[in-house]
N, C-alpha and C positions, 0 to 999 in steps of 0.2 A: 172132718178130722181136724185135730187141734194141731197147732203150729209146731209143737215138739215132735209129734208122732210124724207130720209131714216131712220136717227136715230130716228125720231119720230115714224115712222112705227114699228122699232125694238123695241123701248121701249113700245110700245103699245101692240104689239102681242107676244113678247119674254120675255119681263120683265127681262132683264139682271140685276144682281146684282151691275154691275158696267156700267159706261158710255162707249157705242161705241165710239172708237177713230179714228179720221181722222188723216192719216199720209201722209206728203208731204216731198219729198227730194228737197232741195233748192240748185240751181246751185250757183256758186261762186258770180255771179252778183246779186242775188236775195236778197233782203232785208229781214232781220229777224223782224218779227213784234215788235214793241216796248214792247207790254205787255207781250210778251213771257217770262217766267221765263227761266234763263240760270244758270244752276247748278253751274258753276264756278264763274260767275260774281255775281250772286245773293246769293249763299249760301256757296260759298267757298269750294265746294265739287266737287269731279269727281264721275260719277256713270256709270254704264252700260244702254245700251240702253233698256233693259227689265225694268229696274227701271224707266226710263222717260216714258215708256209706262203705268207703274202702277201710276205714278204721274198724268198723264192725265185720266186714267180710274177711279182711286179711288178718287182723289181730285177734279177733274174737272179743272186742270191747263192746260194752253197751254204751252208747254215747247219746247224749241229748244236746241238741242244738236249739238255740232261740235266736232273736235279733242281735243280742250282744256277742254271740259266737260266730255269726255269719258275715263274711266280707264280700259275698257276691251279690251284686244288687239284683241280678236276674233272678235268682232263687230265694232271696228275701222277699222279694215281691211275689214270686209265684206262691210262696207257701203263706202269705198274708202276714208276714213279719213286719213289711214296710207297706206304705201306701202305694197304690198303682197311680202313676203319674201320667200326664199327657206327654211328656217327654219320652217315656218308655213305650206308650201304645203308637206313639207317632213312627216309631221304628228306629230312633237315634241310637239305641243300644245295639241294633243289629247291623245298621248301616255301616259299610265301609270294612266290616270284618267278616260278616256272615252274608250280607246282601248288598247289591251294587247301588240301590237307590233306597230312599226313605219309604217309598210306596212299598217295594218288597219287603223292607224291614217291618212295616207295619203289618203286612199280611202274615208275616212269619210270627210276630208277637201275637196276633189275633188266634193263632193256632196253638198257643201255649196255654195249657190247662193250669188255672190258678185257683187258690182258695181266697174267700174274702177277707179283707184286712181285719185282723183282730179276733177271727174265729178260733184260731189255734195260737198257742204261745210257744209251743216246742215240738220238735220232731224226735221222737225216741227210736233208736236203732239199736239192734243187737243180734247176735246169731240166734237163728229161729230155734234151734235144737235146745237152748237154754233160756229162752225169752220168759220172763216172768209176767208178761203182759199179753192181751189179746191183740195181735196186729191187725192194721188196717189193710196192709199190703205185705207180700213177701216178695223178695228180690232175689234172683238166682242168676249168677254170672255162669256162662258155659261157652265151650267151643261150639262149632256149627253141628257137630254130630250130638252133643249133649241137648242143645237147643231143640233140634229135630225130635229126639226122643221125647223131651218135654211137651212139645207140640202134640205128638201122637198120643201121649197119655192125657193131655188136656182135652182131646178131641174124641177120646175112646167112647164115651157114652153119648155125646151130643152130636158128633159129627161135625161136617161143615167145614168151616175155614176161621182162622183167626186173622182179623185185619189189623194191620199196624200202620202207623204214620211215622214219619221221621223228619225232624227239622235240623239236626246236627248240632243241637245246643239244648241246654236246660233239660238233660236226660233225666235228671232227679225229678222233674215234674212228670215227664212220660212214664217213668217206672213206678212212681208212688201216687201222685195226684190223679193221673188220667186213669190208672188202675181202680182207685178208689171211686172215682166219679163214674166211670163206665161200668163199674163192678165186672170186669172182665179181665182175661189174660191180655197182656202187652208183650210184644216183641220188640225190643230197642236195640 
């Protein structure tokens, strides 16, 4: 099922409060659609990727973010827009705010799914029902009842369970990168 049809089905049967979002990672040679809003170019601001997802899901905007648009070191690194440093992997960015020790921070960083540096240049996001691109992932926000309905739909044919993990940070990696790399549903 294509993303537009899928989004219409979700909007009909789940009725989420915000738009389902199509997400696609663009390689360095891929063109950014002309109509896509670019935070730095168009608004003279830098944002976190979670904020770009919110712009797409709440306002219905198509947004493209690259290194110049992103101010969050965690997501810039996770999406491969900046190099992975020893300072990052050692746990310094988690320690003191998310973990009590560097060792615990390093374990948290090790669980964060990341793309290799330079493989992708931009993340393109937009309402799935209007996306003019084939998404790598679809992001749907919902309340507990809506998420349960999504889960039962996802398991309708295959059965079993959906396994999820949580780190309490870098949710954009969990909902986009982990979904892409594992090619499976994620509940974040």
